[in-house]
N, C-alpha and C positions, 0 to 999 in steps of 0.2 A: 587530388589536385595535380594536374599534369603541366609541366613546363617544357615548352619546345625550345631547343637550342640548335644553333647553327653547328653543323658537323665539324667546322674548323676550330671551334672553341676548345681550349685545353680542358681535358676532362677534370683536372684538379680544381678548376675554377667554378664548376657547376655546384650550386648550393644543394645540400642534402636536406630537402624539404620533406616533412612527413606527408604521406599521401592519404592518410586515413583521418577522418574527422575525429575519431577517438584520440589519436595521437596529438592532433592540434589542440583539442580541448584539454587533454592531460597536461601538456606543456604549459598552456596558458592559465591553468588553474592551480599551478604549484604554489606553495606558500613558503616564504622565507622571511627572515626577521624584518628587513626594510619594508617589504610589501605589507606585512602585518601591521607595522607601525603606521604606514600611510593610510591603510584601510581604516584603522581605528580612529585616526584624526579626521578622516573624510566622511564619517557618518553624519548625515544631515538631519536625521530624525532625533528628537529628544529621546532620552532613555525611557520615558513613560510611553511615548508613541510607539517606540520599537517593542516595548513589552506587550502593549495591548494588541498591536497588529500581528504579532508572531505567536500568540498563545491562544488563538481562537480555536473553537471546534465547531464543525458544521452542524446545523440543526434545520429541520424542515417541519416546524410545528403546524403548518397549514395542511399537511398530508395526513391520511389515516394512520393511526398508531397501533402497533401490536406489542403489547407489554411482554417482556421476556420473563419466563419463570426463573426461579432461583437456580443457580448452577449447582451441579452435583459435585461433591468432593471426589477426587480421584483416589483410587485404591492403590495404584501402582507407584513404586518408588521412582525417583528421577533416573536412577541407574537402570532400572528395568525399561523405562520408556526410551532412554537413549539407545540401549542395546537392541531394542525391538524395532525402532523406527525404520521403515522402508517406504519408498514411493511405490504406488500401485496404480494401475489403469483400469481395473475392474471396479467401477465406482457407481454403478447404476442402482444399487440398493438404497432405498429410502431410509431415513432416520427421523427422530422426533425433534420437536421444537425445544425440549429441555436440553437435548444434546447440542443443538445449535447454540442455545443460550450459554451453555457451559463453555463451548468453544470460543465464542465472541468475548464473553466477560473475562474468562481467565487469560486468554491470549492477548486481547486487545483493549480490554476495559480499564478504567481507572483503578489504581491501587490506593490512591489517596486524592481526595478533592478538598481544596481549602480556598478560602478567600484571602487575598493579600491585603496589606494595609491600605492599598489604593482602591480596594473593592473589586479587583479583577479576580475571577475564578480561575484557579489553576488545577488541572487534572493530571496527575502523574500516572504514567502507564508502566507496564511490565517489561518494556524493552528500552535499551539505551538510545537516547535521541540527542543529537548535537544541540547543546545549549538548552536542553529540556524543552524544545520547541514543538515536537510532535506534529510534523507536517502531513500526516496521513489521515484520510477519512476512509471509512469502510462501507462497502456496498455488498449486498448479497443477491445473487441470482438463484432463486429457489425454484426447483423443479419438483422435487419429491421429498418435502419436509412435512411430516405429519403435524397437523395443527396449524399449518401456514399455507394459505392459498399461493399457488405459483405466481411468481412475479419478481419485480426488481424492488429491493428494499435498501434503505440507508440505516446503518446502525448508529443510533443516537446515544452516545455514552452518558449524556447528562440525565436523560429520562429513562435510561435502560429499556429502550424500546426500539422496534424496527419501524421505520417510516415507509409506508407504501408509496413508491414513486410512480408517476404516470409514465407508462412505457408500453411498447407493443408487446405481443405475446413473448414470454420468456424464451421459448424454443427458438424464435426468430432472432432474438438478441444473441443467444449463445451461438447459433449457427453462423451468423455473420461476423460475430466477434472473435470466433475461434476457428475460422477457416473450414467449417463443415467437418471437423474431426469427430468421428463417430463416438469415440470413448469420452470426449468432453461433452458432446451434445446429449449423451445418455446419462451423464452424471446427475446425482441428486441435487447438488448445489455447488456454487462457485463463489468464493469470497474474492472481491476485487479490492485492491489497495490503491487508493487514489491520492496522489500528491498534490497538495496546495503549495507550490514551490516557494511563494513569497514568504511563507512563514519562516523558512530557513534562510532564503536569500536575503531577507531584510537585515540579517545580522552578518552573514558570512559571504555575501557577494556571490560571484560565479562559482567559487569553490563549494558553495552550498549545494549545488546540484549533485556533487559526489556524496555529500552527507545525506541528502534525501534518499538516494538509492541505498545507502547503508541502512537507513531507517527501515526501508521496505524489506531488506534481507533479514534484519533482526525480527521484525514483526512476523514475517512469513515463517521463520523458524519456530516462533512461539505457536503459531497456528498448527504447524506440523507436529510439534511435540504434544500439544493438547489433543490433537486428533488421535495420536497414538494412545494417549491415556484413555480416551473414550472409545478405543477400538474401532475408530473410523479409518477407512482407506483415504489417503490424501496424496496429492501430487502437486508440486509447485510448477506453474506454467508461465513462461514469459513470452511464448509464441502466440500473440493475439493481434488482432487488427486494431491498432490504436485509434484510428479515426472512427471506425464503426462503433466501438465501445464508447468513445467520447460523445458521439451523437446520441446514443441511446441514454447515456447518463445525464445529458444536458450540460456538459462542460465543454470548454473550448479546445481541450487537447493540448494547450500550450501553457497557460498559467496554472491550469489544473489538468492532470492527465493520469490515466491508469499506468502504474509502474510495475505491478506484479499481481499475480493471482494464485489462489490455491483451490484446486478442484477436489470435491469431497463426495463420498458415498459410503454406505454401509458395506462392510466386508461380507463376502459370501460364506466365509467360514470363521 
């Protein structure tokens, strides 16, 4: 944001306004005791309405389902996985559906599912999420996964299945969504983390946007570590065309949007 000033104005009187949107947002989403108190008093939803609206998980039961096989237990220790993890860009080698299932279920799947006293189903995941709200849904762009036809899929954590979404050819989705980068276009699969912002903003207001992005970082690290455990090459990528991916996923790109991705492929060695 630029402000034009008459050259005769004393320099000391000019306001020091932030010129970056990130700075404006950061300043206006800071939390302090009085604001926290006012926000808590200003919640208009009942506690039950807030609970139900913020703890959903997306399902597409009308679309074809691909059941995921049981995940395989990892043999490597956490110490070994942490020391070995590196990002790589040679990701064209295909891998199997069981490997993908292990990746999704261990990194992003529920670790505990239970019904509350009010009858609402809560699915606890393996990453820390502000308020236990879990605002992320998971999609997979599969190109070379043995046992899975190429296409766009949604990971349904409730049915432990991939839901085949209507979409154009996956190569076109990847090409337009990732700026024609060869190494991404040739990858075996891409996991997309999609934020349903209202799940978190319903409780935390504008500050919730920060928290959603933290969720995405936590979840992506899980994907990267399980990828290493499975001896898959992986690379986290935030350089994507937001609107192109939103159009192919059938989301508006505002209330729901892709916030992170992890590109995957079998290692050559």
